[in-house]
C-alpha positions as a printed Julia matrix, in Angstrom:
595×3 Matrix{Float64}:
   6.04  158.26  123.04
   4.14  154.96  123.17
   1.04  156.47  121.58
   3.08  157.92  118.75
   4.79  154.56  118.17
   1.4   152.8   118.27
  -0.07  155.21  115.78
   2.88  154.78  113.44
   2.57  151.0   113.6
  -1.2   151.28  112.89
  -0.59  153.53  109.93
   2.02  151.12  108.61
  -0.38  148.16  108.98
  -3.17  150.0   107.13
  -0.81  150.85  104.3
   0.27  147.21  104.09
  -3.38  146.1   103.92
  -4.06  148.56  101.11
  -1.08  147.26   99.14
  -2.15  143.63   99.63
  -5.74  144.44   98.59
  -4.44  146.2    95.48
  -2.35  143.17   94.57
  -5.41  140.88   95.02
  -7.5   143.15   92.75
  -4.84  142.96   90.07
  -4.75  139.15   90.35
  -8.51  138.66   89.61
  -9.01  136.53   86.42
 -10.32  138.3    83.31
 -13.89  137.57   82.16
 -14.04  134.8    79.51
 -16.92  134.78   77.01
 -17.6   131.19   75.9
 -20.85  131.61   73.96
 -21.44  133.79   70.95
 -22.79  137.15   72.26
 -25.65  136.95   69.73
 -26.79  133.52   71.02
 -29.99  133.31   73.07
 -29.89  131.22   76.23
 -32.58  130.06   78.64
 -31.51  128.15   81.74
 -33.04  126.26   84.64
 -36.68  126.8    85.52
 -37.14  129.35   82.73
 -36.22  126.76   80.06
 -38.47  124.09   81.61
 -41.48  126.4    81.82
 -40.91  127.49   78.21
 -40.95  123.83   77.11
 -44.18  123.24   79.04
 -45.87  126.24   77.4
 -44.74  125.13   73.93
 -46.07  121.58   74.37
 -49.37  122.89   75.78
 -49.87  125.3    72.87
 -49.38  122.49   70.32
 -51.87  120.22   72.13
 -54.44  123.05   72.2
 -54.29  123.23   68.4
 -55.62  119.68   67.91
 -57.83  119.44   71.01
 -61.02  120.53   69.21
 -60.53  117.84   66.54
 -61.03  114.9    68.96
 -64.23  112.87   68.91
 -67.18  112.41   66.54
 -68.31  116.04   66.97
 -64.86  117.36   66.14
 -64.14  120.54   64.21
 -62.13  120.78   60.98
 -59.0   122.86   60.46
 -58.32  124.88   57.31
 -54.6   125.2    56.63
 -52.88  127.17   53.89
 -49.56  125.76   52.75
 -46.7   127.98   51.47
 -47.57  127.22   47.84
 -51.12  128.54   48.32
 -52.97  125.21   48.52
 -55.68  124.61   51.1
 -55.86  121.59   53.4
 -59.19  120.78   55.09
 -58.86  118.03   57.67
 -59.29  116.93   61.28
 -56.43  114.4    61.08
 -53.9   115.21   63.8
 -50.8   114.26   61.83
 -51.93  116.17   58.72
 -52.63  119.32   60.78
 -49.33  119.32   62.65
 -47.39  118.45   59.49
 -48.52  121.71   57.87
 -47.77  123.92   60.89
 -44.39  125.67   60.97
 -42.98  126.16   64.47
 -39.69  127.57   65.76
 -39.57  126.28   69.34
 -37.56  123.02   69.63
 -39.93  121.53   72.24
 -42.91  122.16   69.95
 -41.05  120.38   67.14
 -40.51  117.38   69.42
 -44.25  117.18   70.18
 -45.07  117.37   66.45
 -42.55  114.61   65.83
 -44.34  112.2    68.19
 -47.52  112.64   66.16
 -45.67  111.58   63.01
 -44.07  108.64   64.84
 -47.49  107.51   66.12
 -48.92  107.67   62.6
 -46.09  105.62   61.1
 -46.02  103.07   63.91
 -49.71  102.24   64.4
 -51.57  104.55   61.98
 -54.02  105.99   64.55
 -54.09  107.95   67.81
 -52.16  110.97   66.48
 -54.42  113.48   68.26
 -54.6   111.55   71.55
 -50.82  111.32   71.89
 -50.33  115.07   71.4
 -53.16  115.97   73.81
 -51.78  113.57   76.45
 -48.22  114.89   76.03
 -49.39  118.5    76.48
 -51.4   117.61   79.59
 -48.54  115.55   81.09
 -46.21  118.51   80.65
 -48.68  120.88   82.27
 -49.09  118.49   85.22
 -45.42  119.03   86.03
 -45.62  122.85   85.9
 -46.75  123.25   89.54
 -43.83  121.15   90.83
 -41.28  122.98   88.68
 -42.52  126.29   90.11
 -42.25  124.86   93.65
 -38.57  123.96   92.97
 -39.12  120.18   92.98
 -36.16  118.66   91.16
 -37.06  117.38   87.64
 -35.36  114.05   88.38
 -37.96  113.29   91.06
 -40.79  114.21   88.66
 -39.33  112.05   85.86
 -38.91  109.12   88.28
 -42.59  109.35   89.26
 -43.58  109.54   85.56
 -41.76  106.32   84.72
 -43.44  104.6    87.66
 -46.8   105.73   86.25
 -45.85  104.34   82.82
 -45.02  100.92   84.25
 -48.23  100.7    86.29
 -50.42  102.1    83.46
 -49.22   99.43   81.01
 -50.14   96.73   83.56
 -53.69   98.11   83.85
 -54.1    98.38   80.05
 -53.0    94.77   79.55
 -55.45   93.62   82.25
 -58.36   95.46   80.61
 -57.53   94.26   77.09
 -60.02   91.87   75.5
 -58.92   89.37   72.84
 -60.82   89.0    69.56
 -60.61   86.57   66.65
 -58.23   87.95   64.03
 -59.87   85.95   61.23
 -63.44   87.11   61.94
 -64.2    89.58   59.13
 -67.42   90.97   60.63
 -65.79   91.52   64.02
 -62.85   93.44   62.49
 -65.15   95.56   60.3
 -67.24   96.42   63.36
 -64.12   97.56   65.25
 -62.8    99.57   62.3
 -66.2   101.25   61.96
 -66.12  102.37   65.6
 -62.63  103.82   65.1
 -63.56  105.89   62.03
 -66.78  107.18   63.6
 -64.87  110.39   64.41
 -63.74  110.88   60.81
 -65.14  112.68   57.79
 -66.07  109.37   56.09
 -68.21  108.13   59.0
 -71.31  108.41   56.76
 -69.82  105.8    54.42
 -68.52  103.67   57.3
 -69.53  100.26   55.91
 -67.87  100.91   52.54
 -64.62  102.22   54.06
 -64.44   99.32   56.54
 -64.85   96.71   53.8
 -62.24   98.43   51.64
 -59.76   98.66   54.52
 -60.18   95.0    55.46
 -59.93   93.81   51.83
 -56.77   95.85   51.22
 -55.08   94.61   54.4
 -56.07   91.02   53.68
 -54.63   91.18   50.14
 -51.22   92.57   51.13
 -50.75   90.3    54.18
 -48.7    87.14   53.83
 -46.76   84.84   56.13
 -43.0    84.47   55.66
 -40.89   82.16   57.83
 -43.69   81.98   60.39
 -43.87   85.78   60.65
 -46.93   87.66   59.39
 -46.04   90.71   57.31
 -48.49   93.49   56.33
 -46.86   96.33   54.4
 -49.66   98.78   53.61
 -47.4   101.68   52.7
 -45.54   99.85   49.94
 -48.08   97.45   48.45
 -51.52   99.07   48.99
 -51.43  102.01   46.57
 -54.21  104.61   46.7
 -55.13  106.06   43.31
 -57.3   109.21   43.46
 -59.37  110.15   40.39
 -61.62  113.24   40.68
 -65.19  112.65   39.53
 -67.96  110.23   40.42
 -69.11  109.66   44.0
 -67.58  108.07   47.08
 -69.83  105.02   46.55
 -67.77  104.3    43.38
 -64.62  103.59   45.43
 -63.35  100.0    45.29
 -60.36   97.77   45.97
 -59.0    96.07   42.84
 -57.85   92.45   42.91
 -54.71   93.62   41.19
 -52.87   96.81   40.29
 -53.75   99.94   38.32
 -51.14  102.45   37.1
 -51.5   105.83   35.42
 -49.72  104.9    32.15
 -50.6   104.41   28.49
 -49.04  102.15   25.87
 -46.02  103.48   23.95
 -47.75  102.94   20.57
 -51.39  103.5    19.68
 -51.67  100.28   17.59
 -50.6    97.91   20.36
 -53.19   95.62   21.96
 -55.14   97.28   24.78
 -56.85   94.17   26.16
 -55.15   90.81   26.73
 -56.53   87.9    28.74
 -54.07   85.76   30.72
 -51.04   87.74   29.49
 -47.41   86.66   29.75
 -45.69   89.59   31.47
 -41.98   90.46   31.46
 -40.69   93.13   33.86
 -37.38   94.87   33.15
 -35.13   97.3    34.94
 -33.03   98.31   31.93
 -33.42  100.6    28.89
 -34.59   99.11   25.58
 -32.5   101.53   23.55
 -28.87  101.92   22.58
 -26.83  102.64   25.67
 -25.09  105.97   25.48
 -21.57  106.44   26.83
 -21.48  107.55   30.44
 -18.69  110.06   29.74
 -17.92  112.18   26.67
 -17.24  109.94   23.68
 -15.34  110.99   20.54
 -15.87  109.13   17.28
 -13.48  109.67   14.35
 -15.03  109.08   10.92
 -12.63  108.61    7.96
 -15.02  107.3     5.28
 -18.5   108.26    4.11
 -19.98  104.95    5.2
 -18.55  105.05    8.73
 -21.51  106.98   10.16
 -23.98  104.51    8.58
 -22.01  101.63   10.09
 -22.16  103.26   13.51
 -25.95  103.66   13.26
 -26.27  100.09   12.01
 -24.3    98.81   15.01
 -26.7   100.66   17.31
 -29.7    99.09   15.54
 -28.14   95.63   15.76
 -27.59   96.09   19.49
 -31.24   97.07   20.03
 -32.44   94.19   17.82
 -30.3    91.74   19.78
 -31.9    92.88   23.05
 -35.44   92.69   21.58
 -34.81   89.21   20.14
 -33.74   87.95   23.58
 -37.04   89.21   25.0
 -39.23   88.03   22.11
 -37.72   84.52   22.3
 -39.92   83.89   25.37
 -43.1    84.97   23.5
 -44.37   87.62   25.95
 -47.65   89.54   25.58
 -46.69   92.55   27.74
 -43.23   94.05   28.3
 -42.78   96.65   31.05
 -39.58   98.57   31.78
 -38.59  101.26   34.24
 -36.39  102.97   31.63
 -36.9   104.23   28.08
 -37.91  102.34   24.91
 -36.54  103.51   21.55
 -38.69  103.83   18.4
 -36.82  100.94   16.82
 -37.57   98.66   19.78
 -41.25   99.68   19.61
 -41.22   98.67   15.92
 -39.88   95.18   16.69
 -42.39   94.65   19.51
 -45.32   95.92   17.39
 -44.43   93.45   14.62
 -44.74   90.61   17.15
 -48.0    92.04   18.6
 -46.46   92.79   22.04
 -47.73   95.67   24.19
 -45.07   97.83   25.86
 -45.13  100.2    28.87
 -42.12  102.38   29.72
 -40.79  104.65   32.49
 -42.66  103.02   35.38
 -41.81  103.85   38.96
 -39.81  101.28   40.88
 -42.65  100.87   43.39
 -45.22  100.27   40.63
 -42.97   97.66   39.02
 -42.63   95.85   42.37
 -46.42   95.84   42.83
 -46.95   94.35   39.35
 -44.36   91.7    40.21
 -46.33   90.79   43.36
 -49.66   90.38   41.54
 -48.4    88.68   38.37
 -45.68   86.43   39.79
 -43.04   87.91   37.48
 -39.43   88.69   38.43
 -37.86   92.08   37.71
 -34.87   91.38   35.44
 -31.92   93.69   34.78
 -30.31   91.93   31.8
 -32.62   90.75   28.99
 -30.02   88.15   27.88
 -30.52   86.29   31.15
 -34.32   85.99   30.92
 -35.79   82.58   31.8
 -39.24   81.04   31.63
 -39.54   81.25   35.42
 -39.17   85.06   35.27
 -42.39   85.48   33.27
 -45.54   86.44   35.17
 -48.62   84.36   34.35
 -50.9    84.9    37.36
 -52.61   88.03   35.99
 -56.07   87.29   34.54
 -56.63   90.47   32.5
 -54.45   93.26   31.11
 -56.5    96.25   29.93
 -56.0    99.94   29.15
 -59.02  102.11   30.04
 -59.69  105.8    29.73
 -61.14  107.61   32.77
 -61.75  111.3    32.21
 -58.87  112.62   30.12
 -56.24  110.11   31.23
 -55.4   106.51   30.4
 -54.99  103.89   33.12
 -53.52  100.39   32.75
 -55.19   97.6    34.76
 -53.66   94.28   35.85
 -56.69   92.61   37.44
 -58.38   89.24   38.04
 -55.13   87.96   39.55
 -55.06   84.53   41.16
 -53.25   85.35   44.41
 -52.58   89.1    44.5
 -50.2    90.19   47.28
 -50.56   93.85   46.31
 -53.55   95.97   45.39
 -54.71   99.38   44.23
 -57.46  101.24   46.06
 -59.43  103.37   43.58
 -60.95  106.47   45.2
 -63.57  108.64   43.5
 -64.99  111.9    44.78
 -66.22  115.33   43.82
 -63.13  117.43   44.6
 -59.48  116.96   45.45
 -60.07  118.1    49.04
 -62.67  115.34   49.52
 -60.34  112.75   47.96
 -57.42  113.78   50.16
 -59.54  113.57   53.32
 -60.96  110.15   52.3
 -57.4   108.93   51.7
 -56.3   110.08   55.16
 -59.3   108.4    56.81
 -58.76  105.21   54.81
 -55.12  105.16   55.91
 -56.26  105.26   59.55
 -58.84  102.51   58.92
 -56.23  100.25   57.3
 -53.9   100.93   60.24
 -56.6    99.78   62.7
 -57.33   96.64   60.65
 -53.62   95.82   60.44
 -53.16   96.33   64.2
 -56.05   93.99   65.02
 -54.72   91.25   62.72
 -51.18   91.52   64.15
 -52.22   92.1    67.78
 -55.89   91.08   68.31
 -56.5    92.88   71.61
 -59.0    95.67   72.26
 -59.59   98.19   75.04
 -62.72  100.31   75.65
 -62.84  103.68   73.88
 -64.72  106.87   74.63
 -62.34  107.9    77.43
 -63.27  104.83   79.54
 -59.7   103.5    79.6
 -58.21  106.89   80.5
 -60.69  107.48   83.35
 -60.06  103.97   84.68
 -56.3   104.65   84.57
 -56.79  107.93   86.46
 -58.84  106.28   89.24
 -56.68  103.16   89.65
 -53.36  105.07   89.54
 -54.58  107.58   92.14
 -55.56  104.7    94.46
 -52.19  103.04   93.9
 -50.31  106.28   94.71
 -52.26  106.79   97.96
 -51.61  103.25   99.21
 -48.15  102.37   97.91
 -46.04  105.48   97.18
 -44.52  107.54   99.97
 -42.59  110.79  100.0
 -42.36  113.59   97.46
 -42.87  111.34   94.43
 -46.46  110.69   95.46
 -47.55  114.16   94.33
 -46.24  114.11   90.75
 -47.56  110.52   90.5
 -51.06  111.7    91.44
 -50.82  114.75   89.17
 -49.94  112.58   86.19
 -52.75  110.13   87.06
 -55.25  113.01   87.04
 -53.85  114.22   83.69
 -55.3   111.1    81.99
 -58.76  112.63   82.48
 -58.01  115.1    79.64
 -59.36  112.62   77.03
 -62.9   112.2    78.5
 -62.93  115.9    79.39
 -62.14  116.88   75.79
 -64.8   114.49   74.44
 -67.42  116.12   76.71
 -66.29  119.62   75.71
 -66.47  118.88   71.98
 -69.94  117.3    72.33
 -71.26  120.45   74.06
 -72.3   118.81   77.36
 -71.71  120.08   80.92
 -68.06  119.21   81.59
 -67.94  119.37   85.4
 -71.17  117.43   85.92
 -70.35  114.67   83.41
 -66.77  114.2    84.64
 -67.88  114.01   88.27
 -70.54  111.43   87.34
 -68.04  109.4    85.29
 -65.48  109.51   88.09
 -68.1   108.27   90.53
 -69.0   105.32   88.25
 -65.32  104.34   87.89
 -64.88  104.3    91.67
 -66.78  100.99   91.5
 -64.77   98.19   89.76
 -67.93   97.21   87.84
 -67.96  100.59   86.06
 -64.57  100.11   84.38
 -66.13  100.14   80.89
 -68.19  103.31   81.34
 -67.22  106.1    78.94
 -68.43  109.14   77.02
 -70.6   108.87   73.93
 -69.05  111.65   71.84
 -72.22  112.3    69.84
 -74.35  113.59   72.72
 -72.0   113.6    75.72
 -73.92  110.91   77.64
 -72.23  108.3    79.83
 -72.72  104.79   78.38
 -71.24  101.32   78.68
 -68.6   100.91   75.95
 -69.39   97.2    75.61
 -73.04   97.9    74.8
 -72.22  100.9    72.59
 -69.54   98.79   70.83
 -66.87  101.5    71.01
 -63.42   99.89   71.04
 -59.83  100.89   70.35
 -56.89   98.6    69.49
 -54.78   98.06   72.6
 -51.54   98.62   70.69
 -52.66  102.16   69.73
 -53.32  103.13   73.36
 -50.11  101.5    74.6
 -48.06  103.32   71.97
 -49.75  106.66   72.75
 -49.17  106.37   76.52
 -45.56  105.24   76.07
 -44.71  107.99   73.6
 -46.45  110.8    75.53
 -44.78  109.96   78.87
 -41.35  109.39   77.34
 -41.33  112.67   75.42
 -42.58  114.51   78.55
 -39.72  113.07   80.59
 -37.23  114.01   77.89
 -38.44  117.63   77.73
 -38.61  118.01   81.54
 -34.95  117.01   81.86
 -33.84  119.92   79.65
 -32.42  122.72   81.81
 -30.61  124.78   79.18
 -31.72  125.98   75.72
 -29.04  127.69   73.63
 -29.99  129.0    70.2
 -26.8   130.16   68.46
 -26.91  132.59   65.54
 -24.13  132.15   62.99
 -22.2   135.22   61.89
 -22.55  136.22   58.26
 -19.46  135.57   56.19
 -17.76  138.77   55.12
 -16.53  139.01   51.56
 -13.47  141.11   52.47
 -10.44  139.4    53.95
  -7.82  140.84   56.25
  -4.35  141.28   54.75
  -2.12  138.27   55.1
  -5.0   135.76   54.95
  -4.91  132.97   52.43
  -7.43  132.41   49.62
 -10.98  131.22   50.45
 -10.44  128.0    48.52
  -7.88  125.89   50.42
  -6.97  124.07   47.19
  -6.04  127.33   45.5
  -2.48  127.12   46.85
  -1.8   124.0    44.82
  -1.89  126.02   41.58
   1.0   128.19   40.54
  -1.17  131.07   39.25
  -0.91  133.1    42.48
   2.89  132.83   42.45
   3.08  133.8    38.76
   1.01  136.94   39.27
  -1.92  135.59   37.17
  -4.42  135.12   40.01
  -6.17  138.44   39.47
  -6.65  137.73   35.77
  -8.28  134.32   36.49
 -10.5   135.85   39.19
 -11.8   138.5    36.78
 -12.53  135.88   34.09
 -14.32  133.66   36.64
 -16.46  136.56   37.87
 -17.51  137.38   34.28
 -18.65  133.79   33.59
 -20.44  133.6    36.94
 -22.37  136.8    36.25
 -23.34  135.59   32.78
């Protein structure tokens, strides 16, 4: 009897357990889909390794373009044009990439170019190598926060070493600056015409620099305009002591050469102002239309008289000039230019001392520019160019470039931009550091020593890995010069182990190890500081990404489910839908759209 009772109790307990388990299964929450099913997602280590590969692939693109023995890249743009260059920013600007990390690396090249004008290849190569240095630790499951912490420690210590090695120069010594600029463009296409390019860069920077409220301002982008004219040779390039613009006079009989001209600059049209909205005019008599035309002529004549009262020789406006206004100016022997760009008008104002005026009625004697020595219209090739030269104190200039083809001119312009950036950096921050990979090898040796003696724990290994990554610059210079990489790097590392060999670097022409002081190979300190800062910061930013979600938007369907409102939310405000006229309007609209 007991066994039967025990069995019954056991059977009852098992049944109870089954019922409870069934209730628990029914109570499990339903699966919730948060992301769009068509979205791609990479998480954790997979995302970090993908970012590292993307950054490394971008740095490999520009690696062969570093140094004096660098290779050129031929790029085809979407329009079909060809770009031949070894400028890092120009190469990466033409490349189309889809990976977000690759876009970030390309962006730092553009930021480097805008900030200091040089070092666009170095910053990308360093960023790619810094990312690769972290790959081993990511694969070993070291947390990215520890790696990023070590990277920021390296940044702080590296900037200290760079500032210690920096050598000050005289910012007003023209020969010294030209010598430094020449060493920086030795890796460029124009290295054969180094002396000419250096003089042009220094002259242009000197002309556009001025001191305002104790602060020195050098705006190359806005006030040093490069004008490229195909034809001639590179030796014909020069920096004008004034401005040249690609414009001709509005009338063929106006004066084309004026010495010491009185110049008026305007920002308003010299023609009858049309109504901004639709204007209706009701004519009741035959003479009404003549009166309307006469009123327009009187308005134009009134404006011209206000300008001619100051006896100008040249009138320049950013807007249009009517035929009637040209007639009045021609009678008074005044030359007129129209439809100038705003930037060109500002440059003329800087070289002539004139003020850009918006209302001719408010012109004063102080608004007239008198500092220009010669106004002349010249014909070069098939086009006319207007010169404002021989200016007393020009604070803007035009750099005239001549060359055989457009490709040559574009490459000379890019190299000149880099040279002007170096000259500007030296004038604003006159500190230099050794080039040729000497600074990077010194950083690698000193940072490795510092990590061994002062940093304990896990962070010591990413610190040392990043320190060794600085060697990528001398290694790339040796590779591009065709020398034995392992032997030269070992020899250079051995020389930098002695504090006296801090200035030993690679001569990129033949791959030999030389003293950078004797070889006179220098880089502006601000360029190196900016490159190191940017490369480490972007590496830290990319290493902290642990999730990449690329969502794909659904295509909008033309058909709507019944009961849905119209696509245009404002459509409900009209009564057409309620009156049964909506379909008629839709058909009429579709007909006009198709036509």
